[in-house]
C-alpha positions, 0 to 999 in steps of 0.5 A, spaced: 076 909 781 082 905 784 086 904 790 090 909 790 090 913 797 093 920 799 093 919 806 092 926 811 097 931 810 097 938 814 099 943 809 098 949 812 093 951 807 087 949 812 089 954 817 086 960 814 080 961 810 083 965 804 088 959 802 081 954 801 083 956 793 090 954 793 087 948 798 082 946 792 088 946 787 092 942 791 087 937 792 085 938 784 092 936 782 092 930 785 086 927 783 088 929 776 094 926 777 090 919 779 088 918 786 082 915 788 081 917 795 084 924 798 084 925 806 085 932 808 089 935 813 086 936 820 081 940 821 079 941 828 070 939 830 071 945 835 074 951 838 078 947 844 080 942 839 084 947 835 092 945 833 094 952 834 089 959 834 084 960 829 087 953 825 083 949 821 076 947 823 069 946 821 064 947 827 058 952 824 054 952 818 057 958 815 064 954 814 061 949 810 061 953 803 068 954 802 069 947 803 065 946 797 070 949 793 075 943 795 070 937 794 068 940 787 075 941 785 077 934 787 070 930 785 071 934 778 077 929 776 074 924 779 076 922 786 073 922 792 075 926 799 075 925 806 076 930 811 080 929 818 077 931 824 083 933 829 082 934 836 089 936 839 087 936 846 093 937 850 097 938 844 093 944 843 098 950 842 092 955 845 091 956 853 083 953 851 085 946 850 082 940 854 084 933 855 082 928 859 087 929 865 090 936 867 097 934 864 101 938 860 104 935 854 111 935 854 111 939 847 106 945 848 107 951 853 099 950 856 096 945 861 090 943 858 083 944 863 080 937 865 074 935 862 068 934 866 063 928 864 059 935 860 065 936 857 066 930 855 059 929 852 060 936 848 067 934 845 063 928 842 057 931 840 063 936 836 066 931 832 058 928 830 057 936 828 062 936 824 061 930 820 054 932 819 057 939 816 062 935 812 057 931 809 053 938 807 060 941 805 060 934 799 066 930 803 065 922 801 067 921 808 071 923 814 077 920 817 077 921 826 085 922 828 085 918 834 093 916 834 099 920 835 097 923 842 092 927 840 085 927 844 082 920 842 088 917 844 089 921 851 083 918 853 086 911 851 092 911 854 092 910 861 098 915 862 094 921 859 087 919 862 088 919 870 080 919 871 077 915 875 070 916 873 065 913 867 071 916 863 077 913 865 080 907 869 079 901 866 081 899 859 073 899 858 072 905 861 077 909 857 075 906 850 068 909 851 070 916 847 072 913 842 066 908 842 061 914 843 
């Protein structure tokens, strides 16, 4: 309805299912105030992509229904809303973290598991599945977080992607995950 965009901000309300009504009210207030497009805080596409244990995630069909409260609240005020998909990669605060390479980040206590070829493909499928679930929940689009050191950025950066296979090495190979 206009070009006013509320960029993604992680409020903490994304991380607990019992906060979904508060999250819906939070975004509804911004829509009522005139924002044309809202982008949620980050939701992981799977468990290994969580920022922290039991953080916000959209990876199973039964997680769709609560999100419909959020999208309906925003749409009731004439605004659009996109779900941000954020895979923490090596920035995760849990021992299940995965990354392109087994390199511990300076900001977390856990060393990630280096993804296998099959594991890389599994992460790509998780992003696609989460995007489909977002559509089913009524989101108008998705924003895929590919910056700030999270998983996609970890694949792009030679410093955090020391792979020598089809997913690392040259810039073209490091771009393969986000391209696919």
